[in-house]
N, C-alpha and C positions, 0 to 999 in steps of 0.2 A: 444506439447508445441513448440512455435517458439519464437525467440527473434528478434525483430526489433531494430536497433541501430540508435540513433540520437546523434549528436555531438554539439548541441548548446542549452544552454550555458554549460551544463554538458554532459558528456558521459553517455547516458541514454539507459537503456534496457526497451523496452516495451515487456512485456510477454504476448503472445496471445495464447489463447486456447478457445474452445467453451464451456467447462463446468467447473465443480469443479476441482481444482487442489490440493487443500490443505484440509486436514482433521484436522490438529492440528498446533499449532504455531511452533513446531520443524521443520515441513516441510517447512514453509515459511522461517524460519531462515536458513535452509540448502540451499535453493534456493538463499537467499540474500548473504550468504557467498560465494557460487560458483560464482555468478556474481561479487561480490566484488573483488575476486581474478582474475577475468578476466579483471579488470580495469574499471568497470562501477562505476559511482559516484551517479547514481540515478536509481530507478527501478519504473516502472509503472505497477500495476496490475489492474485487473478489479473486480468489486464487485462480479460477478458471479463466480470468482475463489475460493471464500470462502464460507463455509456453513453459513446459516443464523445466528446461535448462535455465530458466530465469532464476530458479531457487538453488542453482549449483553455485556455491560461493567462489569456486575457483575461477570462474569466467568473469567475475567482477560486475555482472549486470545489476544485481541487487544492491551492491554497495554503491554503485554510481548513482542509482536512483535515490537511495536514501541520503546520499550526500547532497544531492540537489534539493530535496525536501528540507533538509537541515539548513542549507544556504538561504532558502527562501522563508525559513522559520514557519514551514507549513507542516501541519501534523498529518500523519498517514496511518490508516488501519487497513489491513488486508484480511479479509474474512475467508477462512478455509479450514481444511483438516490438517492441522499441523501436529497432531498427537503422535502419530506412528511413523515418524520420519526415519529413513534409512541412514541419514548422515548425522553423526554425532556433532560435527562442527556446526551444521545448520541448527540443530536443536539448541546448542549453546548459544548461537548467535541470536535466535529468536527469544530465548529466555532472557538474555541481557537486553535486547531491544525493548521487551515488554516491561522491563524495570524502569526504563526511562520515560521521557514525556513526548517523544516525537514520532516513534514508529512502533505500532503494535500489530501483532499477529494474533488474531482472535477467532473464535468459532461461530459467532453469531452477530447479527446486526445490533442487538441490544448490548452486547459487550463492546462493540466498536463505537457506539455512541457514548 
């Protein structure tokens, strides 16, 4: 895992790795807390860092992580292909998240920044 740092408009950590990084929400939260205490205000992850079931709203994994980011007032962007989702509830959830200020689901690093 590598961390690329960007400084505009927030101190942002882009977490890069080729494959799966997290098996459960606790691992995501540990990474977030570590980066929070390093002075980062926003974290960028990639969709492939998470197992497929992470994006099934019924299991609560995504909600648990987003709640922790909100509690720490840490911004989050997840880069991936969220255009052709099978789940209408996830599509609605992503649309509502993207309207807010804390969690965004985007298609590119440029959009994440």
